[in-house]
C-alpha positions as a printed Julia matrix, in Angstrom:
478×3 Matrix{Float64}:
 183.06  -120.41    6.64
 185.38  -120.13    9.64
 186.25  -116.96   10.97
 189.82  -116.63    9.72
 188.87  -117.67    6.26
 186.15  -115.01    6.63
 188.49  -112.25    7.63
 190.92  -113.27    4.73
 188.23  -113.16    2.34
 187.13  -109.59    3.86
 190.48  -108.41    3.48
 191.11  -109.59   -0.12
 188.11  -107.75   -1.11
 188.99  -104.67    0.66
 192.42  -104.7    -1.14
 191.4   -105.18   -4.42
 188.57  -102.47   -4.24
 190.99   -99.99   -3.14
 193.43  -101.06   -6.18
 190.88  -101.39   -8.84
 187.46  -100.31   -7.82
 186.36  -103.82   -8.23
 183.7   -105.66   -5.97
 184.13  -108.59   -3.91
 184.66  -111.82   -5.05
 186.7   -113.56   -6.99
 189.74  -111.97   -4.98
 191.93  -113.85   -2.73
 194.86  -113.89   -0.69
 196.12  -117.35   -1.83
 199.4   -115.78   -2.82
 199.37  -113.43    0.22
 199.02  -109.65    0.41
 202.24  -108.23   -0.46
 204.94  -108.93   -2.94
 208.0   -110.34   -1.37
 210.2   -108.84   -4.03
 212.39  -111.6    -4.0
 215.73  -110.72   -5.37
 215.82  -112.0    -9.02
 218.69  -114.37  -10.1
 219.38  -117.8    -9.33
 216.25  -118.63   -7.7
 215.25  -122.49   -8.16
 211.56  -121.93   -9.49
 212.96  -120.3   -12.5
 214.81  -123.46  -13.29
 211.89  -125.62  -12.49
 210.84  -128.12  -15.31
 207.38  -126.6   -15.95
 208.81  -122.95  -16.1
 211.27  -124.12  -18.76
 208.77  -126.38  -20.68
 206.79  -122.98  -21.0
 209.46  -121.88  -23.59
 209.26  -124.97  -26.03
 208.19  -124.21  -29.46
 208.66  -120.3   -28.82
 211.4   -118.46  -30.47
 212.77  -115.95  -27.51
 213.86  -113.62  -30.07
 210.4   -113.06  -31.51
 208.59  -112.73  -27.75
 208.07  -108.91  -27.09
 205.85  -108.38  -23.84
 203.27  -105.74  -25.59
 202.16  -104.24  -22.56
 204.17  -103.0   -19.65
 203.65   -99.88  -17.66
 206.68   -97.53  -16.72
 205.99   -95.38  -13.93
 207.54   -93.73  -10.43
 206.96   -90.97   -8.19
 208.83   -88.34  -10.47
 211.42   -87.54   -7.77
 214.06   -88.21  -10.24
 213.24   -85.3   -12.02
 212.77   -87.85  -15.37
 209.35   -86.19  -16.1
 207.18   -88.6   -14.57
 204.09   -86.57  -12.9
 201.58   -88.36  -10.2
 198.31   -86.79   -9.37
 198.88   -85.55   -5.99
 195.79   -87.41   -4.72
 197.34   -90.62   -5.85
 201.21   -89.53   -4.72
 199.95   -88.21   -1.3
 196.34   -89.92   -0.7
 194.41   -88.75    2.34
 192.08   -91.8     2.38
 192.81   -95.12    3.82
 191.96   -96.83    0.62
 194.18   -94.11   -1.19
 197.03   -95.17    1.13
 196.6    -98.86    0.51
 196.3    -98.42   -3.22
 199.58   -96.65   -3.61
 201.31   -98.86   -1.32
 200.26  -102.09   -3.15
 200.78  -100.4    -6.61
 204.37   -99.64   -5.61
 204.82  -103.05   -3.98
 204.05  -104.7    -6.98
 206.98  -103.11   -8.8
 209.3   -103.83   -5.93
 210.6   -100.02   -5.94
 211.87   -99.93   -2.23
 211.34   -97.69    0.56
 213.43   -94.73   -0.54
 211.11   -92.52   -2.26
 214.22   -90.36   -3.68
 215.25   -93.65   -5.64
 211.98   -95.05   -6.44
 211.97   -94.09  -10.39
 215.23   -95.73  -10.53
 214.36   -98.68   -8.89
 211.29   -99.5   -10.82
 213.21   -99.52  -14.03
 215.95  -101.49  -12.51
 213.45  -104.02  -11.11
 211.91  -104.63  -14.85
 215.31  -104.95  -16.18
 216.36  -107.73  -13.54
 213.22  -109.62  -14.39
 213.37  -109.82  -18.29
 217.17  -110.48  -17.87
 215.68  -113.72  -16.57
 214.23  -114.67  -19.8
 215.97  -116.29  -22.63
 218.18  -114.26  -24.58
 216.35  -112.12  -27.18
 212.96  -111.76  -25.07
 212.09  -108.06  -24.45
 209.6   -105.87  -22.84
 207.68  -102.99  -24.37
 207.42  -100.09  -21.85
 204.4    -97.64  -22.26
 204.75   -93.88  -22.25
 201.05   -92.26  -21.05
 200.28   -89.03  -21.99
 198.41   -86.34  -19.63
 194.71   -85.51  -20.26
 194.05   -82.43  -22.54
 191.44   -80.02  -23.15
 189.69   -79.58  -26.54
 191.88   -76.4   -26.86
 194.86   -78.59  -26.52
 195.51   -77.3   -22.76
 197.34   -79.94  -20.48
 195.06   -80.92  -17.74
 197.05   -82.1   -14.87
 194.19   -81.83  -12.46
 192.45   -84.64  -14.52
 195.58   -86.66  -15.25
 196.39   -89.64  -12.82
 199.7    -90.06  -13.71
 201.66   -89.34  -16.69
 205.11   -90.76  -18.24
 206.65   -88.92  -21.08
 207.69   -90.31  -24.43
 211.24   -88.69  -23.79
 211.44   -90.73  -20.49
 210.24   -93.96  -22.2
 212.73   -93.66  -24.93
 215.88   -92.91  -22.85
 215.14   -95.79  -20.64
 214.48   -98.32  -23.53
 217.69   -96.71  -25.11
 219.72   -97.83  -22.15
 218.61  -101.51  -22.47
 218.29  -101.87  -26.5
 218.89  -105.72  -25.82
 216.04  -106.1   -23.6
 213.64  -102.91  -23.92
 211.31  -101.53  -26.56
 209.03   -98.52  -26.09
 205.58   -97.21  -27.13
 204.62   -93.79  -27.33
 201.53   -91.99  -26.13
 200.34   -88.78  -27.92
 197.1    -87.33  -27.06
 195.38   -85.9   -30.41
 194.07   -82.81  -28.95
 197.83   -81.35  -28.39
 198.74   -78.55  -30.72
 201.97   -80.59  -31.52
 200.45   -83.98  -31.8
 202.01   -84.41  -35.44
 205.39   -83.16  -34.35
 205.4    -85.36  -31.1
 204.51   -88.15  -33.27
 207.47   -87.39  -35.46
 209.68   -87.46  -32.37
 208.44   -90.59  -31.25
 208.72   -92.42  -34.25
 212.3    -91.04  -35.06
 213.09   -91.99  -31.4
 212.27   -95.77  -31.86
 208.81   -95.89  -31.16
 206.81   -98.9   -31.95
 203.41   -97.96  -31.33
 201.06   -95.41  -29.86
 199.04   -95.82  -26.69
 195.88   -94.34  -25.54
 193.31   -94.87  -22.44
 190.36   -92.65  -24.09
 188.4    -92.83  -20.95
 190.81   -91.3   -18.86
 192.79   -89.12  -21.26
 189.51   -87.63  -22.61
 189.96   -89.06  -26.18
 186.93   -89.36  -28.57
 187.87   -91.85  -31.36
 185.49   -90.05  -33.56
 186.58   -86.5   -33.18
 188.0    -84.34  -35.77
 191.16   -84.19  -34.0
 191.35   -88.01  -33.63
 190.73   -88.53  -37.47
 193.36   -85.81  -38.41
 195.75   -88.07  -36.44
 194.69   -91.1   -37.88
 196.11   -89.91  -41.37
 199.63   -88.9   -39.55
 199.57   -92.32  -37.81
 198.89   -94.41  -41.03
 201.56   -92.64  -42.41
 203.92   -93.33  -39.8
 202.98   -96.59  -40.09
 202.57   -97.02  -36.22
 199.44   -99.35  -34.66
 197.38   -97.7   -32.22
 197.13   -99.77  -28.82
 193.4    -98.5   -27.13
 192.16   -99.31  -24.02
 188.48  -100.23  -24.66
 185.83  -101.96  -22.35
 185.31  -100.59  -18.69
 188.1    -98.74  -17.06
 188.39   -99.26  -13.25
 192.24   -98.58  -12.53
 192.91   -95.03  -13.66
 189.98   -92.49  -13.43
 191.33   -89.59  -15.07
 188.87   -87.37  -17.08
 186.28   -90.24  -16.09
 184.92   -90.32  -19.69
 183.65   -93.86  -19.54
 181.41   -93.7   -22.64
 184.6    -93.12  -24.65
 185.64   -96.99  -24.15
 182.98   -98.38  -26.14
 184.63  -100.9   -28.18
 182.55  -100.14  -31.35
 184.46   -96.59  -31.16
 187.25   -98.36  -32.78
 185.43   -98.23  -36.18
 186.94   -94.88  -36.61
 190.92   -95.82  -36.41
 190.09   -98.86  -38.43
 188.19   -97.48  -41.37
 191.22   -94.9   -41.5
 193.31   -97.77  -42.11
 195.24   -97.89  -38.83
 196.24  -101.12  -37.37
 194.7   -101.02  -33.88
 195.3   -103.28  -30.88
 192.19  -103.59  -28.32
 193.92  -103.76  -25.19
 192.74  -106.54  -22.75
 190.16  -107.95  -25.52
 187.87  -105.45  -24.23
 187.28  -108.0   -21.34
 185.35  -105.95  -18.98
 182.13  -104.31  -18.53
 179.19  -103.33  -20.86
 178.42  -100.63  -23.29
 175.65   -99.62  -25.3
 175.1   -101.25  -28.58
 175.32   -98.4   -30.68
 174.57  -100.66  -34.02
 171.15  -101.31  -32.38
 170.53   -97.86  -31.16
 172.52   -94.79  -32.11
 171.21   -93.2   -28.99
 173.39   -94.28  -26.14
 170.54   -93.4   -23.81
 168.22   -95.88  -25.41
 170.45   -98.39  -26.65
 170.9   -101.88  -25.12
 173.68  -102.28  -22.91
 176.22  -105.34  -24.39
 179.09  -107.0   -22.89
 182.19  -105.12  -24.4
 183.77  -108.51  -25.05
 181.0   -109.32  -27.27
 181.22  -106.05  -29.01
 185.08  -106.61  -29.55
 183.66  -109.99  -30.98
 181.52  -108.41  -33.24
 184.41  -106.08  -34.82
 186.8   -109.27  -35.05
 184.23  -111.0   -37.24
 184.03  -108.21  -39.58
 186.14  -109.37  -42.76
 187.08  -105.59  -43.65
 188.97  -105.41  -40.42
 190.91  -108.62  -40.89
 194.55  -107.5   -40.83
 193.66  -104.18  -38.91
 192.17  -105.35  -35.75
 193.99  -107.4   -33.0
 193.53  -108.1   -29.34
 196.15  -107.94  -26.5
 196.06  -110.34  -23.92
 197.14  -108.3   -20.92
 195.12  -108.47  -17.79
 192.62  -111.41  -19.15
 193.75  -113.64  -16.51
 193.11  -111.09  -13.72
 190.15  -112.48  -11.53
 187.88  -110.06  -12.52
 188.51  -110.85  -16.24
 189.08  -114.32  -16.48
 185.45  -115.41  -17.32
 186.45  -114.37  -21.1
 189.29  -116.81  -21.13
 187.1   -120.04  -22.44
 185.86  -117.56  -25.47
 189.21  -116.4   -26.07
 190.73  -119.78  -26.38
 187.88  -121.22  -28.31
 187.97  -118.49  -31.17
 190.16  -120.14  -33.7
 189.52  -117.3   -36.2
 191.33  -115.0   -33.97
 194.8   -116.9   -34.25
 197.19  -114.53  -35.55
 195.57  -111.59  -34.22
 196.22  -112.08  -30.57
 199.45  -110.27  -28.88
 200.49  -111.1   -25.39
 201.1   -108.34  -22.85
 201.71  -108.87  -19.23
 200.06  -105.19  -17.95
 203.31  -105.14  -15.67
 203.21  -104.61  -12.58
 199.71  -105.66  -12.02
 200.82  -109.44  -12.08
 202.68  -108.47   -8.8
 199.52  -107.09   -7.18
 198.49  -110.42   -5.14
 194.83  -110.24   -4.37
 193.5   -109.4    -7.89
 194.66  -112.8    -9.48
 193.35  -116.25   -8.36
 195.22  -119.2    -9.82
 192.86  -121.48   -7.62
 190.31  -120.0    -9.63
 191.14  -121.02  -12.87
 191.65  -124.44  -11.48
 188.26  -124.5   -10.39
 187.21  -123.24  -13.86
 189.0   -126.49  -15.37
 191.7   -124.39  -17.12
 194.68  -124.84  -15.3
 196.51  -128.28  -13.91
 196.54  -128.17   -9.91
 199.99  -129.37   -9.93
 201.11  -125.96  -11.58
 199.59  -123.9    -8.46
 202.82  -124.15   -5.98
 205.27  -123.14   -9.12
 202.82  -120.14  -10.06
 202.68  -119.09   -6.38
 206.05  -118.98   -6.12
 206.86  -117.57   -9.37
 204.5   -114.32   -8.74
 206.95  -113.28   -5.91
 210.36  -113.99   -7.92
 209.31  -112.86  -11.31
 205.92  -111.54  -11.91
 206.78  -111.49  -15.88
 207.7   -114.92  -15.85
 204.36  -115.89  -13.92
 202.35  -114.06  -16.59
 204.25  -115.98  -19.24
 203.89  -119.72  -17.6
 200.33  -119.11  -16.43
 199.24  -118.29  -19.94
 201.14  -120.74  -21.62
 199.85  -123.59  -19.14
 195.84  -122.5   -19.85
 193.88  -125.0   -21.17
 190.19  -125.27  -22.06
 188.5   -128.05  -23.8
 192.36  -129.32  -25.13
 192.36  -125.63  -26.38
 195.38  -123.32  -25.66
 196.74  -120.03  -26.52
 198.5   -120.26  -29.96
 202.25  -119.84  -29.57
 202.26  -117.05  -32.21
 200.63  -114.82  -29.85
 203.59  -114.83  -27.86
 205.85  -113.95  -30.73
 204.61  -110.56  -31.08
 207.58  -108.84  -32.55
 206.82  -109.46  -36.19
 203.63  -107.06  -35.6
 205.8   -104.27  -34.44
 208.95  -104.73  -36.11
 207.68  -104.85  -39.52
 211.17  -105.42  -41.21
 211.1   -108.65  -39.26
 208.12  -109.9   -40.47
 209.07  -112.03  -43.44
 208.04  -115.49  -44.09
 210.56  -116.93  -41.44
 208.76  -115.25  -38.53
 205.12  -116.23  -39.76
 206.94  -119.59  -39.56
 204.23  -121.42  -42.16
 201.8   -120.99  -39.66
 198.85  -118.31  -39.27
 199.29  -118.11  -35.55
 201.75  -115.29  -35.53
 200.42  -111.68  -35.73
 203.09  -110.91  -38.15
 200.82  -113.12  -40.87
 197.55  -111.84  -40.2
 198.69  -108.33  -41.12
 200.74  -109.39  -44.1
 198.17  -108.54  -46.74
 198.17  -104.61  -45.22
 202.08  -104.33  -44.82
 203.64  -101.43  -45.76
 207.25  -100.0   -45.67
 207.79   -98.66  -42.21
 210.3    -96.15  -43.81
 213.46   -94.41  -42.43
 213.79   -93.67  -38.95
 213.96   -89.8   -40.24
 210.32   -90.2   -40.97
 208.33   -86.74  -40.75
 204.59   -86.43  -40.86
 202.97   -86.2   -44.55
 199.91   -84.62  -42.93
 199.68   -81.44  -40.57
 197.22   -81.7   -37.96
 195.86   -78.21  -37.65
 195.44   -76.65  -34.36
 193.21   -73.64  -35.51
 189.99   -75.25  -34.33
 189.11   -76.03  -30.87
 186.23   -78.09  -31.89
 188.31   -80.85  -33.55
 187.97   -82.41  -29.86
 184.59   -83.37  -28.66
 184.08   -81.18  -25.31
 185.07   -83.5   -22.34
 182.31   -83.57  -19.66
 185.15   -82.33  -16.96
 185.51   -80.03  -13.98
 187.13   -76.76  -14.47
 190.75   -76.6   -14.56
 191.87   -76.59  -11.04
 189.56   -78.79   -9.55
 191.75   -81.65   -8.69
 190.43   -85.38   -9.29
 190.73   -87.43   -5.9
 189.94   -90.57   -7.6
 193.14   -91.56   -8.8
 193.92   -95.06   -9.33
 196.92   -97.24  -10.55
 197.16   -98.64  -14.03
 195.03  -101.24  -15.75
């Protein structure tokens, strides 16, 4: 390897490691280090033939990007929280991480305006999609103790439901929103009722970061309320490398999803559990003795269980990242999963240049090399479009991601999940859940089950430092 190539590879690995805690290779600088943040609107690449062809056979009015992060620095006073270790990092790696993360979102240089600029950028990007397409914006709750105390010191970042709701309400033509309610909160049931009445389409948890034990009494009580609200639960399962928070990595075992599934909750496994390994608790209940199995394999085991048909789904966010792309052939070959896959971009991560390798997908035989220059330009112009076009262009042994995986509206908007959205094919998630469909009820829904807050034992005790011991390992979103 020539010296310049060696230095580029080293720089890519250092940046990627700072951003996601990941190891060298397969990161590259093939698209540069920083997002150029090209001003949206009128760029020729958006009119390129292959970009337009990606929308063929897709109904834009049913395209809801199901995994896009809202964030900022909180200077606007809207309620966003950043851990000081992330917001004002002391290490070089921390500074690189913050700079790259906010560069991906093109928030600009003015810290006082960053919250608004991040939101405006997302709006500009989705405005370049055909009329009707939307982005679902994620709220993100704080870590909480078993007794319901909020733990800012163990929270990397937080985006309140109220903030996400306001942002979505300002652009109903382009935004929907997803709530985040920690089950150990003393007002968990009331918070979910507010989210439902405020238009939330789902609830998002990241158990490893938030210290949520899916098998705890608090979680089980919350499932009853969640099912009553007819809202799906999006859960990050598999290894978590980006958001440290409470650092409860054992809580990301995909087999833990059986708890909400057995309670009748519709569950979306974020990223299809595509990273890392966990103890196979089916083989040995003792985690210390259980063999370690790839999380993607544990997720596939649950997907193969007939009793979870219509309840368990997988989202495709981040699966094209360089550290996850090895699962793509298995996903494309899983024809039984058609109708159970939901696309999401994991925005703003498609704008972090070193963590994707389009050339790597070409080498895997999954992408036409002629698309490489188009995708390279598209990343700097519109990362949302990059994610969409890339996934629509993937091929493996003649197989592609089914079109219905991109038409997610019917899954989140049950009133739109009639025969027409399913279009006589089982490739749309609304079809797979039709058997379990229940009326979503009026927007004035109130919880039928009251969550008790009298016993601190309803949440499993998290292995956390004492209150006040600030986390120094905060990392951006995955």
